[in-house]
Phi, psi and omega in degrees: 000327176293321177294321179295316181292320180294321179298328186247028183297334180295341183284347177182121187243015181274327180198136176231137179210152177231136175226147180231150176225145177236121174250187184298323185242351190222153168245138181236139179228124182236134176225152183206140170245121189263131167244109182284131181235310189260350173200170182244014181284157177263002186282348184253018179298149183242161000300133181270130190201162165225197185295332185254325188241152176219140181230133162238132195215135176236129176128210182208132173261107188289333183256030187293327179291324178295321179294322177301317179292314187298321185255003176060045177282146172262115188246087185291334181269350184052054183219156176290338179296314182290326175298312180299318180304313181285323180299317182291332175296321177291325180293324178297334180269333180212099187294342179291346178283339183302138176122011185265345190283136172234121184161193175243121187201159169212133183210161167228132184230130184246134168253099184294329182293319185258002183051051180239137171245137167249137174222148182197162171229162177295164186309316188256007175073031180296313178265131184278151172207119180249154178209160172226141177231127187209112182054247182257024186240132175227119185230135178238153171195159176285343181224145175297319181301325178293319177300315181300316183301336182295334184078005183258000187240131172288146180247042176293131184294137173270101187302318181298328179290325176295320176297315178295322179301317182291339179261318185249351182085004180202161178277134180293135176283151013270008186281161174234190178286356183242130184305322187265003181241128177237154171279133181293136178294164183270062173203178180277133176246127173257122180250103174270106189295352176258354184218189178283157182284163181227133179256139180229128176284172185280347171052271189308314183286347179277355177255141180250120186289324181276145176294148183281125177303142184252351178247164188307306188293321182294318178300315182295318182294316180293318178298317177301315180297316185285327176294319177296319179296321180295315179299317179296321181292326188262358180280129179257121179286328181292315181229085185300144186273168166241166185250138170279108186250124178252346185084011173269185188296310190297307183287326179291323177296316176302322179293312183299315181291325180292317179295318176302323182279357177096010181264128172279114186239091176296157187235150172243134180217145173284130179249123184228136183276356182279077187295338179290340189249340179210145175251007183303318184299311181301308185288332176293315180297317179301316183292319181289330175288316181299314186262011170056064176218168182280142176239120172268116182265129177248111187288127176251122182233162183299330180296342180292346174300337181290345178283341191299314177306319179297315181294320178299326178290324185280332184298144179279336171198155184294137166224121187275066184225126181295345178296342174305312184289316183291325178294317178303313184292318181296314184292326179298324178280317187293332184296345178294329182228355184223153173251341183232133171239146172257147182228150177274011181302142177099337183298319181295318181289327183278321187251010175073066190248352185274151173306322181293332177294311182296321181294316179294321176305312181291319181300313185295334178290323183213068181303317182297322177300313181290330174297319177291316180300324179299319182292331182264005188303325182293341181261359186245145189276065180272145174278191185298314182292324178296316180294323180292323178298313183290326176301326182279346185296135178217161179292338176269125175302320178301313179293325180299308183294319178301321177297321178297333184266353189261150169280167181258033186274314182279135174289317180252095184286148180293128175269128184261152174275358179296128180266113180238090184257340186230168175298323176301319178297320180295314180296321180294323177299314181295323180288325185265343180245289187299313182299313183281312188282337180250286193296306184292322179298311182287328178295315179294315185295313187279337173283318180289341172303330180250021176058045177235136177264131177258127179251154192227088184302330180292343178259014169309135188306312184292318183290310183295321181293326175293315181295327180294335180277346178289126179307136183305322178298326176291323179303328184247008184303319182251024179107173181299129171052038186296331182299311182289326176297317181292322176300316182290324174301323178295340180257019176081021184250031183301324182301326185282339179279346184260356181279163176289137181289130180224327194075216172274088185302140179213124183279056187299311182300320179294316181296324182291344179278351177280129185299331183291348180261014181295345179299337179291347178255007181303329183301331183286349179288337177275103185292348176267005182300138184298344179301327182286354172285339184248325178237112180305148182307316180298318179293318177303308180297324178299312182296315184298311183292321176306316183287310181298329179273008177060029177270337179198145181255104183275003175272353181274000000 
């Protein structure tokens, strides 16, 4: 446990503690690294415990004061940790109480008397929790590297995850790159150490009490109300946040609404001189000037590619997303003055913002037409996105959407048993796979490397659960992410709704075509490299030469 805590010390450097317990049949070891966000008291240090119960907890319970009132808790530390501690005692006595928490969290809770463990993650998987179960051993941690550091976990490669990574850029959940390590599901797990485990969904929070508005104006009004509420709930007065700003719809709307509510929200943005490849620099500067806040500019240069081998070694498992580099660089700079950053992550998955959502929406309306168009593609003047769209078209809706989500690296793509027949299915897949396994995983890992917590207002329980109830056809009726675009237009941000979607744009493919960056391909000189078990050498060389000769960009 001491090795695990030392391995993850970057996640919290305000207080570190380890505790052990011995019962008649079991040994328990708890460790915690604390990062203070909402108060500066020492009374909520973890592991939080009494004679019977012990809690280790990562994250933030946004409605902890409401829970204190509802259940009449006495909160001596004035913290969400003590609220959660008392709430979970009630849950162990009556599982029907589960489902009241709103926030971002991962925790493990022990009832020593009854030999029961509770473990859980928040609804959308913002906070990570990995575990391994082996014979008489059950181990949890916020990071895979910490589990490995324990020396108790085998690191045998999960071959199917490597295959998925080469196709989707990440390993499908709940699996990781290691056979014996899994990502904890986003629900409560009850571990009766004397019996089999029991899974419990969040139940209460999955229901929306109010009826869903069916007209344009009511949807906008309710979304606006819940977004404002999310911003107010997630703002920390002790350590005020800054915003990860790209100048796109999601982050600019967060900025506009925060300023309107009276919060000074300074911004961090990646600045890149490669104007042909990204407009983020222009729009980020424009947004901070328009909404009158400070902009911290983090310069992204081609020489930063030299960091990649180091980052690959530090990562707990591969995720093929350039945001790894930009998140690392921004948080490296932000840690000088901030402990909390806000991100627009989740908006695309909740409100239907990706090109593939719009493409699948169009495909489902007229599949036979698009199958015919695919046959005629060579005679039609389609651009890069149009050609990619047609290339993915299949008679099967499931294969079509999976093709939209896949890279073109593997000749024989993995066929999934996942059934994606409707637009709702597609959005659900993005929320449960891509959002969690790619965006949220890399965001948490690389921000916490610099002891920074990233919060995601669009994944606030009330807001996200409301948006999930809106029929998917309505989400895309007026175009991708029209609800957020309309709200931004109301705040004078129409220009940001009309720009090309990029996220934190990075001209990665362009830079890889520069010969001075060929060091990144040195691993391929070893013909015994495991990569060739998945991508034949001839196929690898074909892809590499096509890219280097600027005939095709395989980083897209």
